[in-house]
Short mmCIF file of the C-alpha atoms (twelve columns), coordinates in Angstrom:
data_MODEL
# 
_entry.id   MODEL 
# 
loop_
_atom_site.group_PDB 
_atom_site.id 
_atom_site.type_symbol 
_atom_site.label_atom_id 
_atom_site.label_alt_id 
_atom_site.label_comp_id 
_atom_site.label_asym_id 
_atom_site.label_seq_id 
_atom_site.Cartn_x 
_atom_site.Cartn_y 
_atom_site.Cartn_z 
_atom_site.pdbx_PDB_model_num 
ATOM 1   C CA . UNK A 1   -37.853 4.639  -100.839 1 
ATOM 2   C CA . UNK A 2   -37.833 4.246  -96.933  1 
ATOM 3   C CA . UNK A 3   -40.194 6.467  -95.092  1 
ATOM 4   C CA . UNK A 4   -40.606 8.887  -97.956  1 
ATOM 5   C CA . UNK A 5   -44.052 9.353  -99.440  1 
ATOM 6   C CA . UNK A 6   -44.634 9.136  -103.100 1 
ATOM 7   C CA . UNK A 7   -46.002 12.399 -104.755 1 
ATOM 8   C CA . UNK A 8   -45.710 11.546 -108.301 1 
ATOM 9   C CA . UNK A 9   -45.153 8.286  -110.147 1 
ATOM 10  C CA . UNK A 10  -43.994 8.023  -113.970 1 
ATOM 11  C CA . UNK A 11  -46.260 6.125  -116.417 1 
ATOM 12  C CA . UNK A 12  -44.414 2.889  -115.679 1 
ATOM 13  C CA . UNK A 13  -44.722 3.270  -111.957 1 
ATOM 14  C CA . UNK A 14  -41.306 4.513  -110.954 1 
ATOM 15  C CA . UNK A 15  -41.360 7.212  -108.254 1 
ATOM 16  C CA . UNK A 16  -40.695 10.657 -109.802 1 
ATOM 17  C CA . UNK A 17  -41.188 12.774 -106.888 1 
ATOM 18  C CA . UNK A 18  -41.168 11.904 -103.154 1 
ATOM 19  C CA . UNK A 19  -41.205 13.728 -99.730  1 
ATOM 20  C CA . UNK A 20  -40.123 12.793 -96.247  1 
ATOM 21  C CA . UNK A 21  -40.744 14.688 -93.168  1 
ATOM 22  C CA . UNK A 22  -37.783 16.022 -91.309  1 
ATOM 23  C CA . UNK A 23  -38.563 17.656 -88.061  1 
ATOM 24  C CA . UNK A 24  -41.187 20.210 -88.915  1 
ATOM 25  C CA . UNK A 25  -40.226 20.485 -92.410  1 
ATOM 26  C CA . UNK A 26  -40.129 18.366 -95.634  1 
ATOM 27  C CA . UNK A 27  -37.207 16.976 -97.826  1 
ATOM 28  C CA . UNK A 28  -38.425 16.751 -101.466 1 
ATOM 29  C CA . UNK A 29  -36.918 14.658 -104.092 1 
ATOM 30  C CA . UNK A 30  -37.753 15.289 -107.712 1 
ATOM 31  C CA . UNK A 31  -36.251 13.197 -110.684 1 
ATOM 32  C CA . UNK A 32  -35.309 15.290 -113.713 1 
ATOM 33  C CA . UNK A 33  -36.901 12.830 -116.237 1 
ATOM 34  C CA . UNK A 34  -40.391 14.202 -115.396 1 
ATOM 35  C CA . UNK A 35  -39.403 17.865 -116.040 1 
ATOM 36  C CA . UNK A 36  -40.637 19.278 -119.382 1 
ATOM 37  C CA . UNK A 37  -37.354 20.636 -120.047 1 
ATOM 38  C CA . UNK A 38  -34.131 21.791 -118.413 1 
ATOM 39  C CA . UNK A 39  -35.583 25.299 -118.071 1 
ATOM 40  C CA . UNK A 40  -36.901 25.229 -114.659 1 
ATOM 41  C CA . UNK A 41  -38.559 28.646 -115.136 1 
ATOM 42  C CA . UNK A 42  -40.983 27.390 -117.852 1 
ATOM 43  C CA . UNK A 43  -44.683 27.571 -116.747 1 
ATOM 44  C CA . UNK A 44  -45.239 23.781 -116.662 1 
ATOM 45  C CA . UNK A 45  -42.265 23.284 -114.426 1 
ATOM 46  C CA . UNK A 46  -43.113 26.175 -112.179 1 
ATOM 47  C CA . UNK A 47  -46.668 24.818 -111.923 1 
ATOM 48  C CA . UNK A 48  -45.435 21.389 -111.037 1 
ATOM 49  C CA . UNK A 49  -43.209 22.880 -108.416 1 
ATOM 50  C CA . UNK A 50  -46.022 24.995 -106.899 1 
ATOM 51  C CA . UNK A 51  -48.383 21.884 -106.674 1 
ATOM 52  C CA . UNK A 52  -45.624 19.974 -104.762 1 
ATOM 53  C CA . UNK A 53  -45.127 22.938 -102.440 1 
ATOM 54  C CA . UNK A 54  -49.116 23.315 -101.942 1 
ATOM 55  C CA . UNK A 55  -49.342 19.509 -101.218 1 
ATOM 56  C CA . UNK A 56  -46.729 19.844 -98.664  1 
ATOM 57  C CA . UNK A 57  -48.392 22.764 -97.092  1 
ATOM 58  C CA . UNK A 58  -51.593 21.141 -96.706  1 
ATOM 59  C CA . UNK A 59  -50.105 17.946 -95.458  1 
ATOM 60  C CA . UNK A 60  -48.396 20.109 -92.683  1 
ATOM 61  C CA . UNK A 61  -51.504 22.176 -92.108  1 
ATOM 62  C CA . UNK A 62  -53.584 18.942 -91.806  1 
ATOM 63  C CA . UNK A 63  -51.244 18.007 -88.844  1 
ATOM 64  C CA . UNK A 64  -52.549 20.903 -86.737  1 
ATOM 65  C CA . UNK A 65  -55.932 21.447 -88.068  1 
ATOM 66  C CA . UNK A 66  -58.667 19.042 -88.317  1 
ATOM 67  C CA . UNK A 67  -62.184 19.338 -89.696  1 
ATOM 68  C CA . UNK A 68  -64.930 16.928 -88.134  1 
ATOM 69  C CA . UNK A 69  -66.764 16.578 -91.589  1 
ATOM 70  C CA . UNK A 70  -65.256 16.459 -95.334  1 
ATOM 71  C CA . UNK A 71  -68.558 15.949 -97.343  1 
ATOM 72  C CA . UNK A 72  -72.126 16.824 -96.561  1 
ATOM 73  C CA . UNK A 73  -75.258 17.742 -98.618  1 
ATOM 74  C CA . UNK A 74  -77.377 20.668 -97.298  1 
ATOM 75  C CA . UNK A 75  -80.937 21.148 -98.093  1 
ATOM 76  C CA . UNK A 76  -82.233 24.555 -99.158  1 
ATOM 77  C CA . UNK A 77  -82.208 26.867 -96.201  1 
ATOM 78  C CA . UNK A 78  -80.232 24.281 -93.847  1 
ATOM 79  C CA . UNK A 79  -77.415 25.064 -91.725  1 
ATOM 80  C CA . UNK A 80  -74.544 22.918 -90.609  1 
ATOM 81  C CA . UNK A 81  -71.947 23.511 -87.681  1 
ATOM 82  C CA . UNK A 82  -68.487 22.695 -88.579  1 
ATOM 83  C CA . UNK A 83  -66.195 21.976 -85.766  1 
ATOM 84  C CA . UNK A 84  -62.593 22.761 -86.148  1 
ATOM 85  C CA . UNK A 85  -59.837 20.812 -83.816  1 
ATOM 86  C CA . UNK A 86  -56.310 22.436 -83.310  1 
ATOM 87  C CA . UNK A 87  -53.471 20.338 -82.266  1 
ATOM 88  C CA . UNK A 88  -50.491 22.369 -81.415  1 
ATOM 89  C CA . UNK A 89  -48.447 19.158 -80.024  1 
ATOM 90  C CA . UNK A 90  -45.489 19.092 -82.279  1 
ATOM 91  C CA . UNK A 91  -45.363 22.858 -83.125  1 
ATOM 92  C CA . UNK A 92  -42.831 25.462 -82.262  1 
ATOM 93  C CA . UNK A 93  -43.689 28.935 -81.291  1 
ATOM 94  C CA . UNK A 94  -45.006 31.164 -84.150  1 
ATOM 95  C CA . UNK A 95  -47.820 32.172 -86.610  1 
ATOM 96  C CA . UNK A 96  -49.672 29.415 -88.503  1 
ATOM 97  C CA . UNK A 97  -51.964 29.766 -91.209  1 
ATOM 98  C CA . UNK A 98  -54.197 27.667 -93.477  1 
ATOM 99  C CA . UNK A 99  -57.145 27.830 -95.587  1 
ATOM 100 C CA . UNK A 100 -60.325 26.008 -95.431  1 
ATOM 101 C CA . UNK A 101 -61.552 25.185 -99.249  1 
ATOM 102 C CA . UNK A 102 -65.236 24.567 -99.671  1 
ATOM 103 C CA . UNK A 103 -66.015 23.207 -102.990 1 
ATOM 104 C CA . UNK A 104 -69.657 23.037 -103.956 1 
ATOM 105 C CA . UNK A 105 -72.176 22.919 -106.624 1 
ATOM 106 C CA . UNK A 106 -73.173 26.558 -106.161 1 
ATOM 107 C CA . UNK A 107 -73.096 27.846 -109.784 1 
ATOM 108 C CA . UNK A 108 -72.015 31.382 -108.630 1 
ATOM 109 C CA . UNK A 109 -69.515 30.335 -106.106 1 
ATOM 110 C CA . UNK A 110 -68.143 26.902 -107.054 1 
ATOM 111 C CA . UNK A 111 -65.104 27.392 -104.545 1 
ATOM 112 C CA . UNK A 112 -65.010 29.506 -101.264 1 
ATOM 113 C CA . UNK A 113 -62.048 29.898 -98.941  1 
ATOM 114 C CA . UNK A 114 -61.930 30.739 -95.300  1 
ATOM 115 C CA . UNK A 115 -58.437 31.635 -93.821  1 
ATOM 116 C CA . UNK A 116 -57.440 30.013 -90.684  1 
ATOM 117 C CA . UNK A 117 -54.753 31.694 -88.636  1 
ATOM 118 C CA . UNK A 118 -53.382 31.340 -84.869  1 
ATOM 119 C CA . UNK A 119 -50.415 32.589 -83.010  1 
ATOM 120 C CA . UNK A 120 -48.824 29.849 -81.052  1 
ATOM 121 C CA . UNK A 121 -47.068 31.067 -77.894  1 
ATOM 122 C CA . UNK A 122 -44.392 28.368 -77.001  1 
ATOM 123 C CA . UNK A 123 -43.081 27.323 -73.619  1 
ATOM 124 C CA . UNK A 124 -39.155 26.982 -72.928  1 
ATOM 125 C CA . UNK A 125 -38.248 23.878 -70.999  1 
ATOM 126 C CA . UNK A 126 -34.774 24.023 -69.411  1 
ATOM 127 C CA . UNK A 127 -33.411 20.268 -69.094  1 
ATOM 128 C CA . UNK A 128 -29.984 19.655 -67.457  1 
ATOM 129 C CA . UNK A 129 -28.102 16.460 -68.464  1 
ATOM 130 C CA . UNK A 130 -27.296 15.582 -64.753  1 
ATOM 131 C CA . UNK A 131 -29.069 16.057 -61.627  1 
ATOM 132 C CA . UNK A 132 -26.025 15.755 -59.571  1 
ATOM 133 C CA . UNK A 133 -22.504 16.747 -60.337  1 
ATOM 134 C CA . UNK A 134 -20.093 14.794 -58.308  1 
ATOM 135 C CA . UNK A 135 -16.437 15.946 -58.583  1 
ATOM 136 C CA . UNK A 136 -15.418 12.889 -56.227  1 
ATOM 137 C CA . UNK A 137 -12.220 13.554 -54.079  1 
ATOM 138 C CA . UNK A 138 -10.208 16.567 -54.955  1 
ATOM 139 C CA . UNK A 139 -6.850  17.443 -53.204  1 
ATOM 140 C CA . UNK A 140 -5.674  20.811 -51.900  1 
ATOM 141 C CA . UNK A 141 -4.566  23.265 -54.796  1 
ATOM 142 C CA . UNK A 142 -6.035  21.273 -57.476  1 
ATOM 143 C CA . UNK A 143 -8.863  21.966 -59.726  1 
ATOM 144 C CA . UNK A 144 -11.272 19.911 -61.742  1 
ATOM 145 C CA . UNK A 145 -14.103 20.482 -64.149  1 
ATOM 146 C CA . UNK A 146 -17.236 18.844 -65.120  1 
ATOM 147 C CA . UNK A 147 -19.491 19.597 -68.097  1 
ATOM 148 C CA . UNK A 148 -23.190 20.161 -67.587  1 
ATOM 149 C CA . UNK A 149 -25.243 20.144 -70.684  1 
ATOM 150 C CA . UNK A 150 -28.287 22.388 -70.520  1 
ATOM 151 C CA . UNK A 151 -30.865 21.798 -73.339  1 
ATOM 152 C CA . UNK A 152 -33.954 23.426 -74.367  1 
ATOM 153 C CA . UNK A 153 -36.626 20.686 -74.843  1 
ATOM 154 C CA . UNK A 154 -39.383 23.248 -75.134  1 
ATOM 155 C CA . UNK A 155 -41.148 25.056 -78.224  1 
ATOM 156 C CA . UNK A 156 -40.026 28.540 -77.687  1 
ATOM 157 C CA . UNK A 157 -36.480 30.191 -76.893  1 
ATOM 158 C CA . UNK A 158 -34.953 29.709 -73.421  1 
ATOM 159 C CA . UNK A 159 -33.278 32.839 -72.041  1 
ATOM 160 C CA . UNK A 160 -31.081 32.069 -68.938  1 
ATOM 161 C CA . UNK A 161 -30.414 35.339 -67.291  1 
ATOM 162 C CA . UNK A 162 -28.051 34.137 -64.497  1 
ATOM 163 C CA . UNK A 163 -26.032 30.994 -63.641  1 
ATOM 164 C CA . UNK A 164 -24.488 31.064 -60.163  1 
ATOM 165 C CA . UNK A 165 -23.493 28.715 -57.175  1 
ATOM 166 C CA . UNK A 166 -24.302 29.430 -53.599  1 
ATOM 167 C CA . UNK A 167 -20.574 29.133 -52.791  1 
ATOM 168 C CA . UNK A 168 -17.669 30.981 -54.195  1 
ATOM 169 C CA . UNK A 169 -15.394 27.972 -55.040  1 
ATOM 170 C CA . UNK A 170 -17.835 26.993 -57.803  1 
ATOM 171 C CA . UNK A 171 -17.683 29.091 -61.061  1 
ATOM 172 C CA . UNK A 172 -19.369 28.673 -64.210  1 
ATOM 173 C CA . UNK A 173 -18.142 29.739 -67.887  1 
ATOM 174 C CA . UNK A 174 -21.230 31.403 -68.783  1 
ATOM 175 C CA . UNK A 175 -23.641 33.144 -66.679  1 
ATOM 176 C CA . UNK A 176 -26.381 33.827 -69.142  1 
ATOM 177 C CA . UNK A 177 -27.168 32.358 -72.433  1 
ATOM 178 C CA . UNK A 178 -30.201 31.893 -74.908  1 
ATOM 179 C CA . UNK A 179 -31.111 28.419 -76.561  1 
ATOM 180 C CA . UNK A 180 -33.453 27.980 -79.357  1 
ATOM 181 C CA . UNK A 181 -35.797 24.937 -79.073  1 
ATOM 182 C CA . UNK A 182 -33.885 21.523 -79.458  1 
ATOM 183 C CA . UNK A 183 -30.990 19.956 -77.697  1 
ATOM 184 C CA . UNK A 184 -27.894 22.266 -77.606  1 
ATOM 185 C CA . UNK A 185 -24.931 22.514 -75.150  1 
ATOM 186 C CA . UNK A 186 -24.930 25.116 -72.346  1 
ATOM 187 C CA . UNK A 187 -22.905 25.722 -69.331  1 
ATOM 188 C CA . UNK A 188 -19.675 24.115 -67.887  1 
ATOM 189 C CA . UNK A 189 -19.152 24.087 -64.215  1 
ATOM 190 C CA . UNK A 190 -15.509 24.455 -62.658  1 
ATOM 191 C CA . UNK A 191 -14.157 23.691 -59.166  1 
# 
């Protein structure tokens, strides 16, 4: 229920298998009533599992790869140019692969596949939780500390090689660190 997408219904309409996107991945729920036996290694059960994974793969691939045409009829000797569009908006750095599958009435080649691959170079994006650290009034021989959260909201690992202050009475607990993409805590500043 909720935001999950139904993959398989039982004969009476109950949801047997559903998937919900979580970040860049999916959570898949499968009811055991539709499994052919408790032995998950049986061929039918493995095939069913592969079909779910294949479906999810194509759903994800479709989010970054688009074809401008799905069906067309070509006369003998005709040529059609297909335009592929790539959208890397929600992707992180890495290699992405998909397959264009062409199904036709060609008696010698009913299905043809063309692999699609690209390497995405991500961009780290350092974001600080505050633009100003204000310690307020501090008395002589006292110290105080504030926490500055550093996040990487980019699509590739952020490597901070040095954190320093231009005056010696400020120190930080960590002068270098790396953050994968996604919000994570970073440095703490001391007075």
